[in-house]
C-alpha positions as CSV (number, residue, x, y, z in Angstrom):
1,M,25.7,-2.1,30.6
2,H,26.9,-2.6,27.0
3,T,30.5,-2.3,26.1
4,T,32.2,-1.8,22.8
5,A,35.7,-0.9,21.7
6,G,36.6,0.9,25.0
7,Y,33.1,2.5,25.6
8,H,30.5,1.8,28.3
9,M,26.9,2.5,27.4
10,N,24.7,2.9,30.5
11,E,21.8,5.0,29.2
12,I,19.8,3.5,26.3
13,I,17.8,6.0,24.2
14,Y,16.6,3.6,21.5
15,E,16.8,-0.1,20.8
16,D,15.5,-2.5,18.2
17,P,16.6,-6.0,17.2
18,Y,19.5,-4.6,15.1
19,I,20.9,-1.4,16.7
20,L,21.3,0.2,20.1
21,I,21.6,4.0,20.7
22,G,22.5,5.6,23.9
23,H,24.9,7.6,26.0
24,A,28.3,6.1,26.6
25,Y,31.6,6.9,28.4
26,P,35.1,6.0,27.3
27,K,36.8,3.7,29.7
28,G,38.6,5.7,32.4
29,S,36.9,9.0,31.4
30,S,33.8,10.9,32.5
31,R,33.2,12.5,29.0
32,R,29.7,11.5,27.9
33,M,29.2,10.6,24.2
34,L,26.3,9.6,22.1
35,M,26.7,6.3,20.3
36,K,25.0,3.9,17.9
37,M,26.0,0.3,18.1
38,V,25.2,-2.5,15.7
39,K,23.9,-5.6,17.5
40,E,24.7,-9.2,16.6
41,S,22.0,-10.4,14.2
42,N,21.4,-11.8,10.7
43,R,21.5,-8.2,9.4
44,I,24.9,-7.3,10.7
45,V,26.4,-6.7,7.2
46,L,23.5,-4.5,6.2
47,E,23.6,-2.5,9.5
48,N,27.4,-2.0,9.2
49,A,26.9,-0.7,5.6
50,K,24.3,1.7,6.9
51,I,26.7,2.9,9.6
52,M,29.4,3.6,7.1
53,N,26.9,5.3,4.7
54,E,25.7,7.5,7.5
55,Y,29.2,8.5,8.4
56,R,30.2,9.2,4.8
57,I,27.2,11.5,4.1
58,A,26.3,13.2,7.4
59,S,29.9,13.9,8.5
60,R,30.4,16.0,5.3
61,L,27.2,17.9,5.4
62,K,27.9,21.6,6.1
63,M,24.6,22.5,7.7
64,D,23.0,22.8,11.1
65,G,20.2,20.5,12.3
66,I,21.7,17.1,11.8
67,L,23.0,14.5,14.3
68,R,26.6,14.7,13.2
69,P,28.8,11.6,13.4
70,I,32.3,12.0,14.6
71,L,34.0,8.6,14.3
72,P,33.1,5.1,13.1
73,I,34.4,2.4,15.5
74,A,35.1,-1.2,14.7
75,N,34.0,-3.8,17.4
76,G,34.8,-7.2,16.0
77,E,32.4,-7.9,13.2
78,A,30.0,-5.1,14.3
79,M,30.4,-1.4,13.8
80,A,29.6,1.6,16.1
81,L,29.3,5.3,15.4
82,E,30.1,8.2,17.8
83,Y,28.1,11.4,17.5
84,I,28.2,14.9,18.9
85,P,25.5,14.8,21.7
86,I,22.5,17.1,21.3
87,N,20.4,16.2,24.3
88,G,17.4,15.6,22.1
89,V,14.5,13.0,22.1
90,T,12.8,11.3,19.1
91,L,9.6,12.9,17.7
92,R,7.7,9.8,19.0
93,R,9.1,10.2,22.5
94,Y,8.4,14.0,22.5
95,F,4.7,13.5,21.6
96,A,4.4,10.8,24.2
97,M,5.7,13.3,26.8
98,H,3.9,16.5,25.8
99,Q,0.6,17.8,24.6
100,V,1.2,20.1,21.6
101,S,-0.9,23.2,20.8
102,V,-1.9,24.2,17.3
103,S,0.6,27.0,17.5
104,E,3.4,24.6,18.4
105,W,2.3,22.3,15.6
106,I,2.7,25.1,13.1
107,Q,6.1,26.0,14.5
108,L,7.2,22.4,14.4
109,G,6.0,22.1,10.8
110,L,8.0,25.2,9.8
111,R,11.2,24.0,11.5
112,I,11.0,20.6,9.8
113,S,10.2,22.1,6.4
114,N,13.2,24.5,6.7
115,L,15.5,21.7,7.7
116,L,14.3,19.5,4.8
117,L,14.6,22.3,2.4
118,E,18.2,22.9,3.4
119,L,19.0,19.2,3.2
120,H,17.6,19.0,-0.4
121,R,19.5,22.1,-1.3
122,K,22.6,20.2,-0.3
123,Q,21.5,17.6,-2.9
124,V,20.9,14.9,-0.4
125,L,17.8,12.7,-0.1
126,H,17.2,11.4,3.4
127,L,14.9,8.4,2.4
128,N,14.4,7.3,6.0
129,I,12.2,10.1,7.6
130,R,10.1,8.7,10.4
131,P,9.3,9.5,14.1
132,E,12.6,7.8,15.2
133,T,14.8,9.9,12.9
134,I,13.5,13.4,13.7
135,L,14.9,14.6,17.0
136,I,13.7,17.6,19.2
137,Q,15.5,19.4,22.0
138,P,12.7,19.7,24.6
139,T,14.0,23.0,26.0
140,T,14.9,24.9,22.8
141,K,12.5,23.1,20.4
142,R,15.3,22.8,17.9
143,V,14.8,20.0,15.3
144,F,17.5,17.6,14.1
145,F,17.6,14.9,11.4
146,A,19.2,11.6,12.3
147,G,19.3,8.1,10.7
148,F,21.2,8.9,7.5
149,G,21.9,5.2,6.9
150,Y,19.8,5.2,3.7
151,A,20.6,8.7,2.6
152,V,21.7,9.3,-1.0
153,P,23.6,12.2,-2.5
154,V,21.8,13.1,-5.7
155,S,25.0,14.2,-7.3
156,E,26.2,10.6,-7.4
157,K,23.4,9.7,-9.8
158,Q,22.7,6.4,-8.2
159,D,19.8,4.3,-9.4
160,L,17.2,5.7,-6.9
161,N,14.4,3.6,-8.4
162,G,15.7,0.4,-6.9
163,G,19.3,-0.3,-7.9
164,S,20.7,0.0,-4.3
165,A,20.4,-2.6,-1.6
166,L,20.3,0.3,0.9
167,L,16.9,1.6,-0.4
168,E,15.0,-0.8,1.8
169,A,14.4,1.8,4.6
170,S,11.2,1.4,6.7
171,P,8.2,0.1,4.7
172,P,5.5,2.0,6.7
173,Y,7.0,5.3,5.7
174,M,8.2,4.6,2.1
175,S,6.7,6.4,-0.8
176,P,4.8,4.6,-3.6
177,E,7.7,5.3,-6.1
178,Q,10.2,3.5,-3.7
179,T,8.2,0.3,-4.1
180,G,8.9,0.0,-7.8
181,R,5.2,-0.3,-8.5
182,I,4.9,3.1,-10.1
183,N,6.7,4.6,-13.1
184,H,8.1,7.7,-11.2
185,R,11.7,8.5,-10.3
186,V,12.6,8.7,-6.6
187,D,13.4,12.3,-5.7
188,Q,12.8,14.9,-2.9
189,R,9.1,14.2,-3.0
190,A,9.7,10.7,-1.5
191,D,11.0,12.5,1.7
192,L,7.9,14.7,1.7
193,Y,5.6,11.6,1.5
194,A,7.5,10.0,4.4
195,L,7.1,13.3,6.4
196,G,3.4,13.1,5.6
197,V,3.1,9.6,7.1
198,T,5.1,10.7,10.1
199,L,3.0,13.9,10.8
200,F,-0.2,11.9,10.3
201,E,0.9,9.4,12.9
202,M,1.9,11.9,15.4
203,L,-1.3,13.9,14.9
204,T,-3.7,11.0,15.1
205,G,-1.9,8.4,17.1
206,K,-2.0,5.9,14.3
207,L,-0.5,5.3,10.9
208,P,-2.7,6.3,7.8
209,F,-2.7,2.6,6.8
210,Y,-2.3,-0.8,8.3
211,A,-0.4,-3.7,7.0
212,A,1.2,-6.9,8.3
213,D,4.3,-7.1,6.1
214,A,6.4,-5.2,3.6
215,L,4.2,-6.3,0.6
216,G,1.1,-5.2,2.5
217,W,2.7,-1.8,3.2
218,S,3.6,-1.5,-0.5
219,H,0.0,-2.1,-1.5
220,A,-1.3,0.4,1.0
221,H,1.0,3.1,-0.2
222,M,-0.1,2.4,-3.8
223,A,-3.9,1.7,-3.5
224,I,-5.4,2.6,-0.1
225,P,-6.3,6.2,0.7
226,P,-5.6,7.5,4.3
227,V,-8.6,7.6,6.5
228,L,-9.4,9.9,9.4
229,S,-11.8,9.2,12.2
230,H,-14.8,11.5,12.7
231,D,-13.2,12.8,15.9
232,D,-9.9,13.6,14.0
233,V,-11.9,15.5,11.4
234,L,-13.6,17.6,14.0
235,R,-10.5,18.5,16.1
236,I,-7.8,19.0,13.5
237,P,-7.8,22.4,11.6
238,Q,-8.9,22.0,8.0
239,S,-5.8,23.8,6.8
240,L,-3.6,21.2,8.5
241,L,-5.6,18.4,7.1
242,R,-5.1,19.8,3.6
243,I,-1.3,19.9,4.2
244,L,-1.4,16.2,5.4
245,F,-3.4,14.9,2.5
246,K,-1.2,16.8,-0.1
247,L,1.9,15.3,1.5
248,L,0.3,11.8,1.2
249,A,-0.8,12.0,-2.4
250,K,0.0,8.7,-4.2
251,D,1.0,10.5,-7.4
252,P,4.2,12.5,-6.8
253,E,2.9,15.1,-9.3
254,E,0.0,15.9,-6.9
255,R,2.3,16.2,-3.8
256,Y,4.3,19.2,-2.7
257,Q,7.0,19.4,-5.3
258,N,9.6,20.7,-2.8
259,A,9.9,21.6,0.9
260,W,9.7,25.3,0.0
261,E,6.0,24.8,-1.0
262,L,5.4,23.0,2.2
263,R,7.0,25.7,4.3
264,A,4.9,28.3,2.5
265,D,1.7,26.5,3.4
266,F,2.7,26.2,7.1
267,A,3.5,29.9,7.1
268,A,0.1,30.7,5.5
269,M,-1.6,28.5,8.1
270,R,0.2,30.4,10.9
271,A,-1.4,33.6,9.5
272,E,-4.8,32.1,9.1
273,V,-5.3,30.4,12.5
274,Q,-7.3,32.6,14.9
275,P,-5.6,33.7,18.1
276,S,-8.3,31.9,20.2
277,F,-7.5,28.6,18.4
278,R,-3.7,28.8,18.6
279,D,-3.5,27.6,22.2
280,R,-6.0,24.7,21.7
281,M,-4.2,21.5,22.8
282,F,-4.3,18.3,20.7
283,P,-4.8,15.3,22.9
284,M,-2.1,13.4,21.1
285,G,-2.0,9.6,21.0
286,T,1.2,7.7,20.2
287,S,1.2,4.5,18.2
288,P,3.7,1.7,18.8
289,I,6.7,1.5,16.5
290,P,5.3,-0.5,13.5
291,S,6.7,-3.9,12.6
292,T,8.4,-3.8,9.2
293,G,9.2,-7.5,8.8
294,S,12.7,-8.8,8.1
295,F,14.8,-9.0,5.0
296,S,17.7,-11.0,3.8
297,E,21.1,-9.5,3.3
298,Q,21.2,-10.3,-0.4
299,P,22.3,-7.3,-2.6
300,M,18.7,-6.8,-3.9
301,S,16.8,-3.7,-4.5
302,Y,13.7,-3.0,-2.4
303,P,11.3,-3.7,-5.3
304,Q,13.1,-7.0,-5.9
305,I,12.7,-7.9,-2.2
306,L,9.0,-7.3,-2.5
307,D,8.9,-9.6,-5.6
308,L,10.7,-12.3,-3.7
309,A,8.3,-11.8,-0.8
310,A,5.3,-12.4,-3.1
311,I,6.8,-15.6,-4.5
312,V,7.6,-16.9,-1.0
313,Q,4.1,-16.0,0.3
314,S,2.5,-17.9,-2.7
315,S,4.6,-21.0,-1.8
316,Q,3.5,-20.7,1.8
317,I,-0.2,-20.4,0.8
318,F,0.1,-23.6,-1.3
319,G,2.0,-25.4,1.5
320,M,-0.2,-24.4,4.5
321,E,-3.7,-24.0,3.2
322,T,-5.8,-27.1,2.5
323,D,-9.0,-25.4,1.3
324,E,-8.6,-24.8,-2.5
325,L,-11.1,-22.0,-2.5
326,Q,-9.2,-20.2,0.2
327,V,-6.0,-20.8,-1.7
328,G,-7.5,-19.0,-4.7
329,R,-8.7,-16.1,-2.5
330,E,-5.4,-15.6,-0.8
331,L,-3.5,-15.8,-4.1
332,M,-5.8,-13.3,-5.8
333,S,-5.3,-10.9,-2.8
334,L,-1.6,-11.4,-3.2
335,I,-1.8,-10.4,-6.9
336,L,-3.4,-7.1,-6.1
337,K,-0.8,-6.4,-3.4
338,Q,2.1,-7.3,-5.7
339,A,0.7,-5.0,-8.5
340,G,-0.4,-2.1,-6.2
341,A,-4.0,-2.3,-7.6
342,E,-7.2,-1.0,-6.2
343,K,-9.3,-3.4,-8.2
344,G,-8.7,-6.5,-10.3
345,W,-10.2,-9.4,-12.1
346,L,-8.8,-12.7,-13.3
347,L,-10.5,-14.2,-16.3
348,S,-10.2,-17.7,-17.7
349,V,-10.8,-18.8,-21.2
350,R,-13.3,-21.7,-21.3
351,N,-14.3,-23.1,-24.7
352,G,-13.5,-19.8,-26.3
353,E,-15.5,-17.8,-23.8
354,A,-14.0,-15.4,-21.2
355,I,-15.2,-16.0,-17.7
356,V,-14.6,-13.6,-14.7
357,E,-13.4,-16.2,-12.3
358,W,-12.0,-14.0,-9.5
359,T,-12.4,-10.4,-8.4
360,G,-10.6,-8.3,-5.8
361,E,-11.3,-4.7,-4.7
362,V,-10.3,-2.4,-1.9
363,K,-13.4,-1.6,0.2
364,R,-13.2,0.4,3.4
365,D,-9.4,-0.1,3.5
366,Q,-9.7,-3.9,3.2
367,L,-9.1,-6.2,0.2
368,V,-12.2,-8.1,-0.6
369,V,-11.9,-11.1,-2.9
370,A,-14.8,-13.0,-4.5
371,R,-15.3,-15.8,-7.1
372,P,-18.3,-14.7,-9.2
373,C,-17.8,-17.0,-12.2
374,L,-19.6,-14.5,-14.5
375,P,-19.3,-14.1,-18.3
376,L,-17.4,-11.2,-19.6
377,E,-20.7,-9.7,-20.7
378,A,-21.4,-8.8,-17.0
379,C,-18.6,-6.1,-17.3
380,S,-19.0,-2.6,-18.5
381,E,-18.6,-1.8,-22.2
382,A,-15.2,-0.1,-21.7
383,E,-13.9,-3.1,-19.6
384,K,-15.2,-5.6,-22.1
385,S,-13.4,-3.7,-25.0
386,I,-10.1,-3.6,-23.2
387,V,-10.2,-7.3,-22.3
388,A,-11.4,-8.4,-25.7
389,D,-8.5,-6.5,-27.4
390,C,-6.1,-8.2,-25.0
391,L,-7.5,-11.6,-25.8
392,L,-7.4,-11.0,-29.6
393,S,-3.9,-9.5,-29.6
394,Q,-2.4,-11.6,-26.8
395,A,-0.4,-8.5,-26.0
396,V,0.0,-6.5,-22.8
397,S,-2.2,-3.5,-22.6
398,R,-1.2,-0.7,-20.2
399,S,-2.7,2.7,-20.2
400,G,-4.0,5.7,-18.3
401,G,-7.7,5.6,-17.5
402,E,-10.4,7.7,-16.0
403,G,-10.3,7.5,-12.2
404,K,-11.5,9.4,-9.1
405,K,-9.4,12.4,-10.0
406,G,-9.9,12.2,-13.7
407,K,-6.9,9.9,-14.3
408,G,-5.7,6.4,-13.3
409,S,-4.0,3.3,-14.6
410,V,-5.3,0.2,-16.3
411,L,-3.4,-3.0,-17.1
412,C,-4.5,-6.0,-19.1
413,L,-2.0,-8.9,-18.9
414,P,-2.6,-12.0,-21.1
415,I,-1.8,-15.2,-19.2
416,L,-0.1,-17.5,-21.7
417,I,0.6,-21.1,-20.6
418,Q,2.4,-23.4,-23.1
419,E,2.0,-20.7,-25.7
420,K,-1.8,-20.7,-25.4
421,I,-3.8,-17.9,-23.9
422,R,-5.5,-19.3,-20.7
423,G,-6.7,-16.1,-19.1
424,V,-6.4,-12.3,-18.7
425,L,-5.4,-10.3,-15.6
426,Y,-7.3,-7.0,-15.5
427,L,-6.1,-4.4,-12.9
428,E,-7.1,-0.8,-12.1
429,N,-5.6,2.0,-9.9
430,T,-7.5,5.2,-10.0
431,L,-5.1,7.1,-7.7
432,T,-2.2,7.4,-10.1
433,P,-1.7,7.3,-13.9
434,K,1.6,5.6,-13.8
435,A,1.0,2.3,-11.9
436,F,1.8,-1.2,-13.2
437,V,5.4,-1.1,-14.3
438,P,6.7,-3.9,-16.7
439,E,9.3,-5.1,-14.2
440,R,6.5,-6.6,-12.0
441,F,4.8,-8.4,-14.9
442,T,6.8,-11.7,-14.5
443,V,5.7,-12.3,-10.9
444,L,2.1,-11.2,-11.7
445,H,2.0,-13.7,-14.6
446,R,3.4,-16.5,-12.3
447,L,0.8,-15.8,-9.6
448,S,-2.0,-15.6,-12.1
449,S,-1.0,-18.9,-13.6
450,Q,-1.2,-20.4,-10.1
451,V,-4.7,-19.1,-9.6
452,L,-5.9,-20.4,-12.9
453,Y,-4.5,-23.8,-12.0
454,I,-6.6,-23.7,-8.8
455,T,-9.6,-22.4,-10.7
456,K,-9.4,-25.4,-13.1
457,Y,-9.3,-27.8,-10.1
458,L,-12.3,-26.1,-8.5
459,A,-14.3,-26.3,-11.8
460,R,-13.6,-30.0,-12.0
461,A,-14.6,-30.4,-8.4
462,D,-17.8,-28.5,-8.9
463,N,-18.7,-30.6,-12.0
464,P,-16.8,-33.9,-11.8
465,H,-18.4,-35.4,-14.9
466,N,-17.6,-32.3,-17.0
467,G,-21.2,-32.5,-18.4
468,P,-23.5,-29.6,-19.0
469,A,-24.0,-27.1,-16.3
470,S,-26.8,-28.0,-13.9
471,D,-28.9,-25.7,-11.7
472,G,-26.5,-26.4,-8.8
473,G,-29.5,-27.3,-6.5
474,I,-30.9,-23.8,-6.7
475,S,-34.7,-24.0,-6.8
476,L,-36.7,-21.0,-8.2
477,T,-40.5,-20.9,-8.1
478,A,-42.4,-20.8,-11.4
479,R,-43.1,-17.1,-10.8
480,E,-39.4,-16.4,-10.0
481,K,-38.4,-18.1,-13.2
482,E,-40.9,-15.9,-15.2
483,I,-39.4,-12.8,-13.6
484,V,-35.8,-13.8,-14.4
485,H,-36.8,-14.5,-18.0
486,L,-38.4,-11.1,-18.3
487,M,-35.4,-9.5,-16.7
488,A,-33.2,-11.2,-19.3
489,A,-35.5,-9.7,-22.0
490,G,-34.6,-6.3,-20.7
491,L,-38.0,-5.4,-19.1
492,S,-38.1,-2.9,-16.2
493,N,-39.8,-3.7,-12.8
494,K,-42.8,-1.7,-13.9
495,E,-43.0,-3.5,-17.3
496,I,-42.7,-6.9,-15.6
497,A,-45.5,-6.0,-13.2
498,H,-47.7,-4.9,-16.1
499,Q,-47.1,-8.1,-18.0
500,L,-47.7,-10.4,-15.1
501,I,-50.6,-8.3,-13.8
502,V,-49.2,-7.8,-10.3
503,A,-48.1,-4.8,-8.2
504,P,-44.6,-3.4,-8.6
505,E,-43.9,-4.1,-5.0
506,T,-44.7,-7.8,-5.6
507,V,-42.1,-7.9,-8.3
508,K,-39.5,-6.3,-6.0
509,A,-40.3,-8.9,-3.3
510,H,-39.7,-11.7,-5.9
511,M,-36.5,-10.1,-7.0
512,R,-35.2,-10.0,-3.5
513,N,-35.8,-13.7,-3.2
514,I,-34.1,-14.3,-6.6
515,Y,-31.0,-12.3,-5.5
516,R,-30.8,-14.2,-2.2
517,K,-31.1,-17.6,-3.9
518,L,-28.6,-16.8,-6.7
519,K,-26.3,-15.0,-4.2
520,V,-26.1,-11.8,-6.4
521,K,-26.7,-8.1,-5.8
522,R,-27.6,-6.7,-9.3
523,R,-30.0,-7.5,-12.1
524,I,-27.3,-8.3,-14.6
525,E,-25.6,-10.6,-12.2
526,A,-28.9,-12.4,-11.6
527,V,-29.4,-12.9,-15.4
528,M,-25.8,-14.1,-16.0
529,R,-26.0,-16.4,-13.0
530,A,-29.3,-17.8,-14.3
531,K,-27.8,-18.3,-17.7
532,Q,-24.8,-20.1,-16.3
533,L,-27.1,-22.5,-14.3
534,R,-29.3,-23.1,-17.4
535,L,-32.3,-21.6,-15.6
536,L,-33.2,-19.7,-18.8
537,D,-33.2,-22.8,-21.0
538,E,-36.6,-23.4,-22.6
539,Q,-37.3,-26.5,-20.5
540,N,-36.6,-24.4,-17.3
541,T,-39.0,-21.6,-18.1
542,P,-42.8,-21.3,-18.3
543,F,-42.3,-20.0,-21.9
544,G,-40.8,-23.3,-23.1
545,G,-42.6,-26.1,-24.8
């Protein structure tokens, strides 16, 4: 039993390392109350501030459907908050206890939409919507919002884009614009995104993304699309899937613009669903409450907390990893997470030539990092032009680009060390046109400089005498060298076969061996790799003297 300021709590509803929620009784009384207590922890100051913020906002809201606080209570250094009891359970608990039909799902969506619409009409942003802050009365099916610790009255004109230390909330449910990695204001669409994550989780039994820490969640919200299993696609009505994916749009302009639009789509879905389908039950799964990591109590905004996390992680990588190549990979992955990028390259400048040293890209929901060491010529014409302009001007280039939906973001960041350009960081995000905000450039520059330092070390280790590049021990047969040389001349497979008087299938077989030996996958990569290894020098080809 927990005791605080004259109350005994004997029925716990929810508990985490920082707070405790349950039913309590005043000493000497049988009157049951609902209470939230702050626990002793390194976050006690922040949790106390959330208690007071929740009381300040929720106690004044003149609307139904909220867990209304009655009285804040001091208990030594910790605070507690007393509520009017509603006999409800969290959305997560409700789905663990019940199977929900399509018809019930639609009704639930309508009730939540109505409640969110009313909250936004009161000029309040919740900013903490998740399965633990939506409550349901199992008998009446009434819906309530709780957890107003991060709520913000729009009328106060606070800096919603990161100026408040209370904007940390829960990283798995935070919108891209709350991360400070996208040039969009935080408004009611952030609540709609969080609702999308919540409904996706309750519908599928898993979150739309996976991450291990706050920086990973930030990157997932910015650059990784939600993925459904084949079974989910078959069992979930298409109209409901359309609602989910519109709620989860990375770009706020592509989401529902307000809860009224969401309510209208749920109402339309109710009219569209066939009577025979309405009673179909969803075999719901429930996922564990995701870990969100821990944060300091410093008065920092959430984007600044993520910046600090990136710097701390880079120091840990240097301190704990002994393999320099792995250090480079992990730092390059960290750069993409910090930026919120889908794809990125880090180029170095060697003897006036730009070399693609590192690449990173989201593939099947995973960040894949490689060290191709290819000349800039291996890139597309558009990419070469952007990087060349950046090298020439030594100025940041940030623009919208052509992406999967006809728009996206591109960033070229020159890496200047001791007032000399040492490299370029090239980043893409095809999911939103307003990624890569200037406030993140300082940390990106710092991380890129660290990777270039590691790259320089690796280059010296690969070639300790700093002499001309060798073939690296790669052995190509005379015929394979002929084919590489003809590929470099721009001949097609058919033309190569005609010139060498062999069958096209024979050329393809040789090319497979060449790709395997050079560890490449494309013709241009094979040619560039061969040039780098001096395999196309005259003395290394059958056409030389």
